[in-house]
LUMVONU-766447 format. One line per 5 residues: number of its first residue (from 1); for each residue x, y, z of C-alpha. Coordinates in Angstrom, 3 decimals, always signed. Layout:
BEGIN
NUM = X/Y/Z | ...
% end
This chain:
BEGIN
1 = +17.006/+25.172/-77.283 | +15.218/+27.201/-79.954 | +13.311/+30.493/-79.434 | +10.483/+31.652/-81.714 | +9.506/+35.325/-81.591
6 = +6.189/+36.819/-82.687 | +3.496/+39.364/-81.821 | -0.057/+38.376/-80.888 | -3.180/+40.466/-80.422 | -4.709/+40.544/-76.958
11 = -7.991/+39.262/-78.402 | -6.271/+36.194/-79.882 | -4.540/+35.437/-76.586 | -7.913/+35.677/-74.828 | -9.377/+33.137/-77.262
16 = -6.428/+30.797/-76.717 | -6.999/+30.931/-72.954 | -10.710/+30.208/-73.432 | -9.798/+27.184/-75.575 | -7.284/+25.996/-72.907
21 = -4.487/+26.330/-75.454 | -2.552/+28.377/-72.882 | -1.832/+26.420/-69.725 | +0.160/+26.888/-66.520 | +2.967/+24.471/-65.683
26 = +3.095/+23.206/-62.106 | +6.019/+25.499/-61.308 | +3.815/+28.609/-61.601 | +2.426/+30.356/-58.544 | -1.231/+31.212/-57.958
31 = -2.923/+34.333/-59.281 | -2.317/+37.167/-56.801 | -3.109/+40.483/-58.475 | -5.537/+42.854/-56.821 | -8.184/+44.926/-58.631
36 = -6.009/+48.061/-58.410 | -3.252/+46.311/-60.371 | -5.762/+45.072/-62.940 | -7.070/+48.622/-63.436 | -3.501/+49.895/-63.924
41 = -2.839/+47.245/-66.577 | -5.988/+48.232/-68.489 | -4.905/+51.871/-68.193 | -1.486/+51.011/-69.666 | -3.089/+49.298/-72.659
46 = -5.450/+52.243/-73.157 | -2.619/+54.793/-73.128 | -0.258/+52.780/-75.288 | +2.293/+52.377/-72.490 | +4.672/+49.378/-72.503
51 = +3.112/+46.427/-70.683 | +5.757/+43.739/-71.063 | +6.294/+40.630/-73.155 | +5.197/+37.021/-72.678 | +7.278/+33.863/-72.391
56 = +5.877/+30.462/-73.396 | +7.245/+26.951/-73.576 | +6.117/+24.384/-76.128 | +6.852/+20.785/-75.257 | +5.849/+17.219/-76.057
61 = +6.467/+16.263/-72.414 | +2.950/+17.214/-71.168 | +4.183/+18.440/-67.753 | +2.009/+18.629/-64.638 | -0.155/+21.753/-64.765
66 = -2.303/+23.948/-62.551 | -5.491/+25.841/-63.401 | -5.594/+29.437/-64.613 | -7.758/+31.604/-62.336 | -10.298/+32.379/-65.069
71 = -13.855/+31.362/-65.892 | -14.290/+27.823/-67.211 | -13.265/+27.144/-70.796 | -16.107/+27.567/-73.281 | -14.401/+26.131/-76.376
76 = -12.393/+23.079/-77.364 | -8.655/+23.491/-78.213 | -7.722/+23.532/-81.887 | -3.936/+23.566/-81.511 | -1.287/+22.097/-79.155
81 = -0.955/+23.831/-75.761 | +1.597/+26.470/-74.860 | +2.845/+26.561/-71.249 | +3.004/+30.076/-69.840 | +6.264/+30.901/-68.026
86 = +6.049/+34.689/-67.694 | +2.892/+36.800/-67.959 | +0.357/+34.819/-65.928 | -0.824/+37.783/-63.843 | -1.303/+40.023/-66.900
91 = -3.052/+37.475/-69.121 | -5.293/+36.222/-66.302 | -6.233/+39.801/-65.414 | -7.092/+40.692/-69.003 | -9.123/+37.512/-69.501
96 = -11.073/+38.369/-66.347 | -11.820/+41.889/-67.636 | -12.789/+40.624/-71.106 | -15.113/+37.959/-69.602 | -16.796/+39.919/-66.788
101 = -15.149/+38.059/-63.900 | -16.721/+39.173/-60.575 | -13.289/+40.099/-59.188 | -12.320/+42.244/-62.209 | -15.181/+44.706/-62.535
106 = -13.103/+47.525/-64.001 | -14.888/+50.786/-64.859 | -13.837/+53.777/-66.980 | -14.522/+57.492/-66.456 | -14.558/+58.931/-69.978
111 = -14.055/+62.571/-68.983 | -11.233/+61.904/-66.513 | -9.754/+59.004/-68.518 | -9.426/+57.016/-65.326 | -9.851/+53.282/-64.638
116 = -10.648/+51.696/-61.297 | -12.475/+48.749/-59.772 | -16.246/+49.046/-59.461 | -17.487/+50.414/-56.128 | -20.786/+51.580/-54.652
121 = -19.872/+55.145/-55.624 | -19.116/+54.304/-59.273 | -22.243/+52.177/-59.559 | -24.338/+55.176/-58.517 | -22.551/+57.542/-60.929
126 = -23.494/+57.205/-64.658 | -20.176/+58.864/-65.596 | -18.467/+55.533/-64.900 | -18.885/+52.873/-67.586 | -17.985/+49.220/-67.205
131 = -15.073/+48.244/-69.475 | -16.682/+44.871/-70.181 | -19.805/+46.642/-71.506 | -17.680/+48.782/-73.822 | -15.778/+45.751/-75.100
136 = -19.066/+43.987/-75.858 | -20.510/+47.176/-77.379 | -23.661/+46.697/-75.299 | -24.695/+50.257/-75.967 | -24.590/+52.267/-79.192
141 = -22.252/+55.229/-79.287 | -25.186/+57.615/-79.743 | -26.938/+56.296/-76.612 | -23.678/+56.391/-74.709 | -23.013/+60.024/-75.631
146 = -26.550/+60.924/-74.643 | -26.121/+59.234/-71.253 | -22.783/+60.921/-70.604 | -24.205/+64.282/-71.528 | -27.053/+63.748/-69.040
151 = -24.486/+62.978/-66.327 | -22.741/+66.308/-66.922 | -19.889/+65.299/-69.260 | -18.490/+68.409/-70.993 | -16.426/+66.673/-73.704
156 = -17.400/+67.159/-77.343 | -18.785/+64.172/-79.226 | -15.584/+63.538/-81.189 | -13.510/+63.323/-77.999 | -16.008/+60.941/-76.399
161 = -15.978/+58.800/-79.541 | -12.158/+58.674/-79.566 | -11.902/+57.694/-75.898 | -14.634/+55.081/-76.007 | -13.131/+53.751/-79.247
166 = -9.741/+53.378/-77.561 | -11.298/+51.188/-74.846 | -13.217/+49.131/-77.409 | -9.939/+48.554/-79.248 | -8.030/+47.101/-76.279
171 = -8.180/+43.670/-77.889 | -6.177/+44.999/-80.843 | -3.133/+45.789/-78.719 | -0.281/+43.326/-79.190 | +2.100/+41.434/-76.919
176 = +5.633/+40.530/-77.935 | +5.800/+36.756/-77.457 | +8.793/+34.417/-77.128 | +8.285/+30.654/-77.227 | +10.940/+28.201/-76.021
181 = +11.205/+24.930/-77.939 | +13.452/+21.865/-77.725 | +14.272/+22.174/-74.015 | +13.437/+20.018/-71.002 | +11.608/+20.728/-67.767
186 = +14.786/+21.147/-65.699 | +16.131/+23.814/-68.069 | +12.741/+25.555/-68.249 | +12.526/+25.615/-64.447 | +15.881/+27.381/-64.182
191 = +14.818/+29.916/-66.832 | +11.552/+30.508/-64.990 | +13.310/+31.199/-61.677 | +15.806/+33.574/-63.296 | +13.116/+35.481/-65.192
196 = +10.897/+35.910/-62.153 | +13.476/+36.463/-59.409 | +15.102/+39.525/-60.950 | +12.254/+41.856/-60.057 | +10.909/+39.746/-57.189
201 = +7.618/+39.338/-59.011 | +7.291/+36.019/-57.205 | +7.446/+35.456/-53.484 | +10.320/+33.365/-52.226 | +7.868/+30.535/-51.507
206 = +6.706/+30.651/-55.136 | +10.287/+30.467/-56.407 | +11.026/+27.619/-54.020 | +8.068/+25.612/-55.299 | +9.059/+26.345/-58.898
211 = +12.587/+25.088/-58.311 | +11.347/+22.064/-56.381 | +8.897/+21.031/-59.090 | +11.843/+20.394/-61.411 | +14.015/+18.794/-58.746
216 = +11.238/+16.642/-57.259 | +8.391/+16.089/-59.778 | +4.931/+15.876/-58.224 | +5.871/+17.959/-55.186 | +2.998/+20.394/-55.755
221 = +0.537/+17.499/-55.687 | +2.025/+16.329/-52.362 | +1.706/+19.802/-50.871 | -1.822/+20.295/-52.221 | -3.002/+16.981/-50.765
226 = -1.489/+17.861/-47.392 | -3.091/+21.316/-47.499 | -6.416/+19.671/-48.364 | -6.101/+17.359/-45.359 | -5.683/+20.303/-42.990
231 = -8.391/+22.342/-44.706 | -10.864/+19.547/-43.982 | -9.633/+19.509/-40.376 | -10.390/+23.229/-39.951 | -6.799/+24.373/-40.491
236 = -7.140/+25.776/-43.996 | -4.416/+28.377/-43.393 | -1.847/+25.561/-43.594 | -1.843/+26.034/-47.361 | +0.786/+25.251/-49.989
241 = +2.739/+28.444/-49.320 | +2.881/+27.768/-45.578 | +3.936/+24.160/-46.181 | +6.728/+25.414/-48.444 | +7.975/+27.684/-45.651
246 = +7.827/+24.873/-43.109 | +9.638/+22.588/-45.558 | +12.370/+25.195/-45.987 | +12.632/+25.505/-42.226 | +13.216/+21.773/-41.836
251 = +15.550/+21.496/-44.822 | +17.714/+24.566/-44.299 | +17.078/+25.533/-40.682 | +15.774/+29.016/-41.450 | +13.417/+31.195/-43.422
256 = +12.724/+31.321/-47.112 | +15.816/+33.459/-47.729 | +17.778/+30.213/-47.438 | +16.178/+28.974/-50.643 | +18.327/+29.125/-53.766
261 = +18.847/+27.005/-56.841 | +22.359/+26.193/-55.652 | +21.110/+25.005/-52.261 | +18.495/+22.759/-53.803 | +20.863/+21.368/-56.402
266 = +22.891/+19.833/-53.576 | +19.898/+18.167/-51.905 | +19.109/+14.602/-52.938 | +15.584/+13.265/-53.360 | +15.967/+11.096/-50.241
271 = +16.712/+14.173/-48.124 | +13.777/+16.035/-49.673 | +11.490/+13.115/-48.833 | +12.837/+12.973/-45.273 | +12.249/+16.714/-44.755
276 = +8.712/+16.377/-46.077 | +8.057/+13.468/-43.714 | +9.259/+15.679/-40.839 | +6.809/+18.429/-41.793 | +3.919/+15.975/-41.965
281 = +4.841/+14.316/-38.672 | +5.327/+17.657/-36.929 | +1.904/+18.898/-38.020 | +0.209/+15.677/-36.940 | +1.572/+16.214/-33.441
286 = +1.129/+19.990/-33.296 | -2.426/+20.509/-34.541 | -3.988/+18.100/-31.982 | -2.020/+19.951/-29.275 | -3.501/+23.271/-30.424
291 = -6.995/+21.835/-30.653 | -7.020/+19.990/-27.348 | -4.917/+22.228/-25.084 | -5.542/+25.705/-26.544 | -9.067/+24.769/-27.688
296 = -8.178/+26.245/-31.058 | -10.535/+24.302/-33.315 | -9.627/+26.329/-36.403 | -6.491/+28.029/-37.697 | -8.160/+31.303/-38.700
301 = -7.685/+33.183/-35.407 | -3.901/+32.550/-35.329 | -2.182/+35.929/-35.961 | +1.099/+34.361/-37.101 | +1.579/+31.002/-38.786
306 = +5.363/+31.430/-38.894 | +5.426/+30.826/-35.138 | +4.282/+27.253/-35.817 | +7.389/+26.368/-37.830 | +9.878/+25.899/-34.934
311 = +7.284/+23.686/-33.229 | +6.836/+21.653/-36.419 | +10.604/+21.103/-36.535 | +10.731/+20.184/-32.853 | +7.789/+17.765/-32.945
316 = +8.646/+16.357/-36.367 | +12.197/+15.447/-35.334 | +11.405/+14.445/-31.749 | +11.979/+10.748/-30.954 | +8.858/+8.651/-30.478
321 = +7.712/+8.532/-26.889 | +5.224/+10.101/-24.495 | +5.412/+13.865/-24.007 | +5.391/+15.247/-20.473 | +2.547/+17.647/-19.706
326 = +4.996/+20.370/-18.678 | +6.794/+20.102/-22.020 | +3.530/+20.474/-23.909 | +2.635/+23.440/-21.703 | +6.039/+25.038/-22.268
331 = +5.632/+24.829/-26.051 | +2.222/+26.506/-25.935 | +3.555/+29.083/-23.451 | +6.278/+29.921/-25.962 | +3.747/+30.098/-28.806
336 = +1.475/+32.520/-26.904 | +4.304/+34.861/-25.931 | +5.906/+34.715/-29.394 | +2.493/+35.612/-30.825 | +1.741/+38.619/-28.615
341 = +5.309/+39.878/-29.083 | +4.921/+39.619/-32.882 | +8.139/+37.624/-32.861 | +8.405/+37.492/-36.655 | +7.180/+40.970/-37.585
346 = +10.823/+42.110/-37.854 | +13.960/+40.142/-38.753 | +11.684/+37.194/-39.441 | +14.301/+35.018/-41.159 | +16.926/+35.744/-38.514
351 = +14.566/+35.025/-35.614 | +13.177/+31.924/-37.315 | +16.690/+30.544/-37.821 | +17.488/+31.149/-34.124 | +14.278/+29.446/-33.033
356 = +14.712/+26.427/-35.303 | +18.254/+26.073/-33.979 | +16.844/+26.168/-30.429 | +14.202/+23.577/-31.360 | +16.982/+21.158/-32.293
361 = +18.913/+21.421/-29.019 | +18.759/+18.801/-26.232 | +16.352/+20.917/-24.113 | +14.376/+22.628/-26.891 | +11.518/+24.093/-24.854
366 = +13.896/+25.895/-22.495 | +16.026/+27.141/-25.384 | +12.992/+28.515/-27.227 | +11.900/+30.371/-24.098 | +15.451/+31.660/-23.643
371 = +15.220/+33.249/-27.106 | +12.155/+35.190/-25.942 | +13.871/+36.404/-22.777 | +11.287/+34.911/-20.417 | +13.962/+33.245/-18.295
376 = +14.675/+36.690/-16.809 | +11.160/+38.066/-16.241 | +7.577/+36.818/-16.166 | +5.512/+38.461/-18.923 | +2.549/+40.254/-17.385
381 = -0.446/+41.785/-19.164 | -2.005/+44.851/-17.578 | -4.942/+47.077/-18.462 | -2.401/+49.552/-19.872 | -1.067/+46.791/-22.151
386 = -4.467/+46.625/-23.829 | -5.122/+50.359/-24.094 | -5.514/+51.389/-27.714 | -5.281/+47.827/-29.037 | -7.699/+46.825/-31.794
391 = -8.704/+43.614/-33.567 | -5.403/+43.722/-35.510 | -3.443/+43.335/-32.274 | -2.200/+39.876/-31.220 | -3.949/+40.560/-27.899
396 = -7.220/+40.162/-29.806 | -6.285/+36.498/-30.296 | -5.752/+36.152/-26.559 | -9.130/+37.771/-25.897 | -10.715/+34.956/-27.930
401 = -8.790/+32.291/-26.015 | -9.711/+33.682/-22.589 | -13.378/+34.001/-23.551 | -13.350/+30.361/-24.649 | -11.516/+29.323/-21.487
406 = -14.149/+31.186/-19.476 | -16.927/+29.145/-21.093 | -18.238/+31.985/-23.272 | -21.242/+31.119/-25.442 | -22.934/+32.798/-28.362
411 = -25.705/+35.216/-27.375 | -28.191/+33.683/-29.796 | -27.399/+29.988/-30.289 | -25.755/+29.374/-26.867 | -23.023/+27.461/-28.728
416 = -19.245/+27.590/-28.466 | -17.760/+30.812/-29.874 | -15.116/+29.094/-31.991 | -15.646/+29.928/-35.689 | -18.194/+27.849/-37.542
421 = -18.744/+27.385/-41.257 | -22.361/+28.340/-41.950 | -23.340/+31.980/-42.356 | -25.453/+32.170/-39.210 | -22.900/+30.443/-36.985
426 = -19.894/+32.270/-38.456 | -17.873/+33.953/-35.723 | -17.886/+37.738/-35.774 | -16.627/+40.393/-33.444 | -19.349/+42.636/-32.088
431 = -19.057/+46.177/-30.727 | -20.506/+45.838/-27.234 | -21.290/+49.562/-27.380 | -22.426/+49.889/-31.040 | -20.708/+52.405/-33.296
436 = -23.986/+54.276/-33.886 | -24.193/+55.179/-30.174 | -20.598/+56.474/-29.904 | -20.469/+59.478/-32.237 | -18.678/+61.588/-29.618
441 = -15.687/+59.173/-29.451 | -12.800/+58.668/-31.858 | -12.142/+55.606/-34.006 | -9.434/+54.234/-31.721 | -11.747/+54.172/-28.697
446 = -14.691/+52.717/-30.619 | -12.581/+49.874/-32.078 | -10.685/+49.181/-28.855 | -10.580/+45.430/-28.279 | -12.207/+46.039/-24.874
451 = -15.325/+47.034/-26.831 | -15.336/+43.822/-28.884 | -16.992/+40.489/-28.080 | -17.136/+37.242/-30.067 | -20.639/+36.277/-31.177
456 = -22.297/+34.763/-34.243 | -23.474/+36.677/-37.272 | -27.101/+35.950/-36.310 | -26.644/+37.375/-32.808 | -24.872/+40.422/-34.225
461 = -27.747/+41.122/-36.621 | -30.333/+40.776/-33.827 | -28.515/+43.280/-31.610 | -27.886/+45.679/-34.512 | -27.306/+49.266/-33.263
466 = -29.011/+48.918/-29.891 | -27.262/+50.255/-26.825 | -26.252/+47.906/-23.987 | -28.903/+49.763/-21.969 | -31.480/+48.174/-24.283
471 = -30.123/+44.716/-25.048 | -28.096/+43.691/-21.961 | -31.286/+42.880/-19.971 | -32.083/+40.142/-22.537 | -28.667/+38.482/-22.029
476 = -28.150/+36.447/-18.862 | -25.650/+37.852/-16.378 | -23.429/+34.759/-16.344 | -23.350/+34.851/-20.159 | -22.039/+38.425/-20.067
481 = -19.528/+37.543/-17.354 | -18.214/+34.636/-19.439 | -17.297/+37.246/-22.083 | -15.550/+39.235/-19.318 | -18.062/+42.072/-19.576
486 = -18.633/+44.110/-16.382 | -22.193/+43.930/-15.093 | -22.380/+47.402/-13.518 | -25.537/+48.989/-14.900 | -24.019/+52.470/-14.761
491 = -21.489/+51.425/-17.456 | -24.124/+50.683/-20.094 | -24.865/+54.192/-21.365 | -22.691/+55.835/-24.029 | -21.693/+58.577/-21.580
496 = -19.991/+55.913/-19.424 | -18.109/+54.351/-22.355 | -14.558/+55.323/-21.219 | -15.217/+53.786/-17.787 | -16.625/+50.659/-19.454
501 = -13.407/+50.298/-21.488 | -11.235/+50.715/-18.388 | -13.194/+48.090/-16.438 | -13.258/+45.548/-19.245 | -9.551/+46.029/-20.018
506 = -8.832/+45.158/-16.390 | -10.958/+41.980/-16.585 | -9.398/+40.928/-19.893 | -5.846/+41.636/-18.695 | -6.346/+39.545/-15.563
511 = -7.782/+36.671/-17.597 | -4.940/+36.855/-20.149 | -2.282/+36.843/-17.430 | -3.998/+33.810/-15.850 | -4.017/+32.085/-19.235
516 = -0.268/+32.584/-19.637 | +0.324/+31.402/-16.064 | -1.675/+28.215/-16.703 | +0.847/+27.179/-19.365 | +3.996/+28.446/-17.654
521 = +5.994/+25.285/-16.818 | +6.827/+24.741/-13.176 | +10.501/+24.186/-13.954 | +10.847/+27.876/-14.795 | +11.945/+30.096/-11.914
526 = +8.671/+31.154/-10.276 | +10.318/+33.910/-8.223 | +11.241/+36.057/-11.198 | +10.039/+39.669/-11.310 | +7.184/+40.467/-13.685
531 = +7.729/+42.604/-16.768 | +5.699/+43.973/-19.692 | +4.449/+41.312/-22.072 | +5.691/+43.330/-25.078 | +7.980/+46.320/-25.645
536 = +5.110/+48.167/-27.341 | +2.758/+47.970/-24.352 | +1.367/+51.393/-23.521 | +2.073/+52.866/-26.979 | -0.544/+53.635/-29.599
541 = -0.599/+54.749/-33.243 | -3.924/+55.749/-34.788 | -4.414/+56.497/-38.486 | -7.331/+58.439/-39.994 | -7.818/+59.061/-43.718
546 = -9.546/+62.280/-44.805 | -10.603/+62.337/-48.453 | -13.455/+61.707/-50.883 | -14.393/+59.518/-53.837 | -12.432/+61.914/-56.058
551 = -9.563/+62.965/-53.773 | -7.047/+60.369/-52.463 | -6.779/+62.549/-49.350 | -4.373/+62.871/-46.449 | -3.570/+60.213/-43.882
556 = -3.200/+61.574/-40.351 | -1.177/+59.813/-37.653 | -1.590/+60.263/-33.907 | +1.008/+58.661/-31.632 | +0.735/+58.441/-27.861
561 = +2.265/+56.599/-24.935 | +4.739/+57.070/-22.115 | +6.628/+60.250/-22.970 | +5.195/+60.308/-26.495 | +2.699/+62.717/-28.054
566 = +2.974/+63.364/-31.799 | +0.747/+64.138/-34.774 | +1.735/+63.803/-38.431 | +0.330/+63.538/-41.926 | +1.149/+62.256/-45.399
571 = -0.485/+62.176/-48.815 | -2.472/+58.946/-49.005 | -1.751/+58.447/-52.704 | +2.029/+58.563/-52.144 | +1.873/+56.434/-48.997
576 = -0.318/+53.769/-50.638 | +1.898/+53.697/-53.752 | +5.066/+53.158/-51.691 | +3.405/+50.397/-49.662 | +2.046/+48.715/-52.809
581 = +5.489/+48.756/-54.472 | +6.989/+47.164/-51.362 | +4.211/+44.569/-51.114 | +3.939/+43.515/-54.751 | +7.453/+44.091/-56.085
586 = +9.625/+43.953/-52.974 | +10.881/+47.418/-53.916 | +12.161/+49.932/-51.347 | +10.831/+53.471/-51.594 | +10.232/+56.594/-49.584
591 = +7.329/+58.758/-48.500 | +7.091/+62.251/-47.041 | +5.638/+62.508/-43.529 | +5.523/+65.970/-41.946 | +7.942/+67.304/-44.534
596 = +10.477/+64.561/-43.804 | +11.318/+61.895/-46.368 | +11.322/+58.516/-44.601 | +12.223/+55.116/-46.108 | +9.732/+52.352/-46.844
601 = +12.027/+49.338/-46.601 | +11.599/+45.644/-47.309 | +13.604/+43.744/-44.701 | +13.357/+39.972/-45.022 | +9.604/+39.225/-44.876
606 = +8.680/+42.537/-43.256 | +8.077/+46.082/-44.461 | +9.310/+48.852/-42.134 | +8.184/+52.472/-42.130 | +9.356/+55.123/-39.609
611 = +6.215/+57.012/-38.544 | +6.892/+59.675/-35.925 | +8.171/+58.061/-32.719 | +7.738/+54.529/-34.062 | +9.327/+52.181/-36.565
616 = +6.228/+50.343/-37.736 | +6.868/+46.865/-39.084 | +4.514/+44.318/-40.591 | +3.978/+41.788/-43.333 | +2.816/+42.749/-46.810
621 = -0.661/+41.467/-45.946 | -0.817/+43.530/-42.747 | +0.136/+46.722/-44.611 | -2.333/+45.953/-47.410 | -5.061/+45.468/-44.806
626 = -4.154/+48.794/-43.177 | -4.499/+50.685/-46.474 | -7.848/+49.017/-47.141 | -9.000/+49.645/-43.559 | -8.344/+53.367/-43.850
631 = -10.019/+53.655/-47.236 | -13.138/+51.907/-45.965 | -13.361/+54.153/-42.875 | -12.409/+57.381/-44.713 | -13.770/+60.642/-43.274
636 = -14.817/+63.701/-45.234 | -11.963/+65.944/-46.338 | -14.069/+68.855/-45.039 | -13.212/+67.687/-41.487 | -9.450/+67.526/-42.077
641 = -7.800/+69.178/-39.056 | -4.735/+71.390/-39.255 | -1.492/+69.560/-38.483 | +1.786/+71.126/-37.434 | +4.272/+69.476/-39.778
646 = +7.102/+68.842/-37.370 | +9.384/+65.841/-38.046 | +10.146/+63.481/-35.163 | +13.623/+64.149/-33.780 | +14.045/+61.488/-31.073
651 = +14.701/+57.772/-30.903 | +12.122/+55.504/-32.498 | +10.359/+52.610/-30.765 | +9.630/+49.349/-32.641 | +5.864/+48.914/-33.101
656 = +4.152/+46.021/-34.931 | +1.777/+47.093/-37.685 | -0.788/+44.886/-35.952 | -0.778/+47.335/-33.015 | -2.028/+50.271/-35.089
661 = -5.612/+51.372/-35.497
% end
């Protein structure tokens, strides 16, 4: 192996990408950076901070490749391709900024020297200038200074010229580049895994696929074709990453933590092919079961895909033969309870290994249910179980299933409420009592799942902000009842909103309990006592961000439940930074809540944060969605209430991130 070292200007690298002279080998993952990360990279270039080196591979082998997530190439290549091993996220991000990609609309505030993604606020403020416009020099410096002066900029002309010039010179910054030559795909694959696993820049699924692509050439194509098959069938969430996790489950009997180069080096191609056949066979038995028996026409509403993996193993390895109805029911009963209990929100690899082991035993359905503890008590859903739950809660999924089971139809098209594909038919959740009519109530009450119904986009637009007093008379009574909405006319005014929530929670809870009972196999002990469906039933954690376009603000927490009343606060900037580091880099951190430093820990596939009386646990995506949710619903910092900063001193209760609001 030979290594060439050089430095290349950013502008030259951008041209090479546009000419398709820089390509991605199959072992690379997809582009995953978010606009915030792109803005930080541009900021690093602007300030002259280190921003890493690049690793390429030059080969005559012409390996299988995948597309860079950039705009289509505008020029023909003039030199042999280089295959990018390390630096995909950075180069793709920069190419997007330099070519005005719609998902990289980075803007620059000259006076504050701050970069961020374009927003409605920055579009309305002439102090923010699009980086792409500066790079293209769309506006003369004189005109630009005049515009900034009119917007209130107090910098002198020389300072403005220096700062704008620094942005316009981003293409002159240089990357240190290393290029591997005279080495084969197997060796390159091992180098790639080592380079990218040290800082956990890649997910474990990405590393698994990278290792597999060398061990089993063409594997990405197999996975992509399978993912395409399920996308066309309405199950687009069964993507390449999910298939890799299911494949690992079959091959190693556990989660992605079981993946390692050493493990794979001991697996022959015949065993890899057999495991892949098991995944395909399992899915071809499982998806029809979900569609026919749960009436789940699409995968989108499923809160957790991981819960499908033990069933894929069970059905993929099951001998050919007819399946008894009670066995099918038992598997769906397990899936529903595992879902509402957020079975894989904590210790996901450990629990997945236990469940796959159970799926391989002689009586797999019973063993799976034993793992959930339902052989000792019958899970029961009460109105209290649903109190404070929002659309992020797994109970929201059950509310969709019970509405479907009850024959619920859209309020405009009179069609099934399962998600459609066109804009008008697309499933949405609708606030039965619109937000505009509920200004006296807090966010948690307004977004309570008992105030949400499933209707199409068209129906939602027609109702708009009208009160149930106004629009319920135009909806037939049996149509409302199918959505488990109480018909009492005295519950339709905003003043009666708390009573409406209580009544609808009761109707939903009864329907959800009936749904579970319909799948509970008769061979389970029917005389068992009932118990709470989840350990978090009755507990609630609400978050509210107070800030402004210029101030990151403070995030307030309110916890409530049996024997629990607590209020706390943290700086949003610190909290978001710790969560982002955990999500994107797999790095543990800490954050101060009520004067107490608490850990932000990455445990297997989950991120755990102690917040007052709870240990809140969720996936990286769930935490990312929470941060975005709070930023979108931010309240004015002028309304920030006083908070007694008292750390929590008692035991902490596990709470899924999906149960927060």
